[in-house]
C-alpha positions in Angstrom: -11.6 -13.9 10.4 -8.9 -11.9 8.5 -8.2 -14.8 6.2 -11.8 -15.0 5.1 -12.0 -11.4 4.0 -11.9 -10.9 0.2 -9.0 -8.8 -1.1 -11.2 -6.3 -2.9 -12.7 -5.4 0.6 -9.3 -4.2 1.8 -8.9 -2.0 -1.2 -12.3 -0.5 -0.7 -11.6 0.1 3.0 -8.7 2.4 1.9 -11.2 4.3 -0.2 -13.7 4.6 2.7 -10.9 5.8 5.0 -9.8 8.5 2.6 -13.4 9.6 2.0 -14.1 9.8 5.8 -10.9 11.9 6.1 -12.4 14.4 3.6 -15.7 14.4 5.5 -13.9 15.2 8.7 -12.1 18.1 7.0 -15.5 19.3 5.8 -16.9 19.2 9.4 -19.4 16.4 8.8 -20.3 14.5 11.9 -22.7 11.8 10.5 -22.8 10.1 7.2 -25.1 7.4 5.7 -24.0 4.4 3.6 -26.0 6.0 0.8 -24.0 9.2 1.0 -20.7 7.3 1.1 -21.9 5.2 -1.9 -22.7 8.4 -3.9 -19.3 9.9 -3.1 -17.4 6.7 -4.0 -19.6 5.5 -6.9 -20.5 2.3 -5.1 -23.7 0.6 -3.9 -24.7 1.3 -0.3 -25.3 -2.4 0.2 -21.7 -3.1 -0.7 -20.4 -0.6 1.8 -22.6 -2.1 4.6 -21.5 -5.6 3.6 -17.8 -4.7 3.7 -18.1 -3.0 7.1 -20.0 -6.0 8.5 -16.8 -8.1 8.3 -15.4 -6.0 11.1 -18.4 -5.4 13.4 -21.4 -3.0 13.7 -20.6 0.7 13.2 -23.8 2.5 12.3 -27.4 2.8 13.5 -30.3 2.1 11.1 -31.9 5.3 10.1 -29.1 7.4 11.6 -25.9 6.5 9.8 -22.3 6.4 10.9 -20.5 8.7 13.2 -17.8 9.9 10.9 -15.0 10.3 13.4 -15.7 6.9 15.0 -15.8 5.1 11.7 -12.7 6.9 10.5 -10.8 5.8 13.6 -12.1 2.3 13.5 -11.1 1.8 9.9 -7.8 3.4 10.6 -7.2 0.8 13.4 -8.1 -2.0 10.9 -5.7 -0.6 8.4 -2.9 -0.2 10.9 -2.5 3.5 10.1 -1.4 4.5 13.6 1.6 2.2 13.5 4.9 3.2 11.8 5.9 0.6 9.3 9.6 0.1 8.4 10.3 -0.5 4.7 13.3 -1.3 2.5 13.6 -0.6 -1.2 15.5 -3.1 -3.4 16.5 -1.4 -6.6 18.0 2.1 -6.8 16.9 2.9 -10.4 14.3 5.4 -11.4 11.4 3.8 -9.5 13.4 3.0 -6.4 14.7 6.6 -6.2 11.2 8.0 -6.7 9.8 5.8 -3.9 12.7 6.7 -1.6 12.0 10.4 -2.2 8.2 10.3 -1.8 7.8 12.4 1.3 4.1 11.5 1.7 5.0 8.0 2.6 6.6 9.1 5.8 3.7 11.4 6.6 1.4 8.3 6.2 3.4 6.1 8.6 5.7 4.4 6.1 9.4 4.8 7.0 12.0 3.8 4.5 15.0 2.7 6.5 17.2 1.3 3.7 17.7 1.1 0.0 19.7 -1.6 -1.8 21.2 -2.3 -5.2 23.9 -4.6 -6.8 25.4 -1.9 -9.1 28.8 -0.8 -7.6 28.3 2.6 -9.2 25.2 3.2 -7.1 26.3 1.7 -3.8 27.5 4.3 -1.4 25.6 7.2 -3.0 23.0 9.2 -1.1 19.8 9.2 -3.1 17.4 10.7 -0.6 17.9 12.5 2.7 19.4 10.0 5.1 19.3 7.2 2.6 22.5 5.8 1.2 22.4 2.9 -1.3 23.7 -0.3 0.3 25.0 -3.5 -1.4 22.1 -6.0 -1.9 24.3 -8.8 -0.5 23.7 -7.3 2.9 19.9 -7.3 2.5 19.1 -10.2 4.8 21.2 -9.0 7.7 19.9 -5.5 7.5 16.2 -6.6 7.4 16.7 -8.8 10.4 18.7 -6.3 12.5 16.2 -3.4 11.8 12.9 -5.2 12.1 11.9 -4.4 8.6 8.2 -5.3 7.9 7.7 -4.4 4.2 9.9 -4.8 1.2 9.5 -2.7 -2.0 10.8 -4.4 -5.1 12.0 -2.1 -7.9 14.3 -4.4 -9.8 14.1 -5.8 -13.4 11.6 -8.6 -13.9 14.3 -11.4 -14.1 15.5 -10.6 -10.6 12.2 -9.9 -8.9 11.4 -13.5 -7.8 14.8 -14.0 -6.2 14.6 -10.7 -4.3 11.1 -11.6 -3.1 12.2 -14.9 -1.8 15.1 -13.3 0.0 12.9 -10.7 1.6 10.4 -13.4 2.7 13.2 -15.5 4.2 14.5 -12.5 6.0 11.3 -12.0 7.8 9.4 -9.2 6.0 5.6 -9.5 6.4 4.6 -8.1 3.0 5.9 -7.0 -0.4 5.1 -4.1 -2.7 6.2 -5.1 -6.2 6.9 -2.7 -9.0 8.6 -5.3 -11.3 6.4 -6.2 -14.3 6.1 -9.8 -13.3 4.0 -11.9 -11.0 5.8 -13.1 -7.9 5.0 -16.2 -5.9 5.5 -15.9 -2.1 3.5 -17.0 0.9 3.3 -13.5 2.4 0.9 -10.7 1.3 2.0 -9.0 -1.9 0.7 -6.1 -3.9 1.7 -5.8 -7.5 1.9 -2.3 -9.1 2.3 -2.6 -12.8 2.3 1.0 -14.2 2.3 -0.2 -17.8 -0.7 -2.4 -17.3 -2.6 0.4 -15.6 -1.8 2.7 -18.6 -3.1 0.0 -21.0 -6.4 -0.1 -19.1 -6.6 3.7 -19.4 -5.8 3.7 -23.1 -8.5 1.0 -23.6 -11.0 3.2 -21.9 -9.9 6.3 -24.0 -10.2 4.4 -27.2 -13.6 2.9 -26.3 -15.1 6.2 -25.4 -13.8 7.9 -28.6 -15.1 5.3 -31.1 
């Protein structure tokens, strides 16, 4: 079933989860697909279709129990599990990721950070995180049961690092390098410049 679910659905599930979290904080007990759609600027039919991939959650004419749906989506997203990550690249982006405290609060534990630059290796860049030599990456990943690799290296090194992470046994990759990577495991590309280009396009279009 999981292989048949379109990738956009997983991204919307995250939005549903965050919206339901806010509803719980507001003390709401029941929510309709129409109310969720209004909050998220989506179609109610889209929300119902997305949720149908995973089972039946609501009652026609009643809506969804907020807490039940929140917990169910959380289970689907694996939010109750602690995920072990390594960051490859101790430059600006790598250091920013390593120091992003919210990640730990959300169940993502960075257990190691690597770089090939001798001037960075051995330096503590975040509480409890000292930069290690990237030549030891595979051994560390295997010994510590790392599941997610974060790539924050220049574009010309990203594919090599991705392949090393995959061969080491990581289950997924978050890629900050401005290049598309080919691996057989799940990968999420975060291109900050591309996102800014989309934003500037919208700004220019609205101000014509």
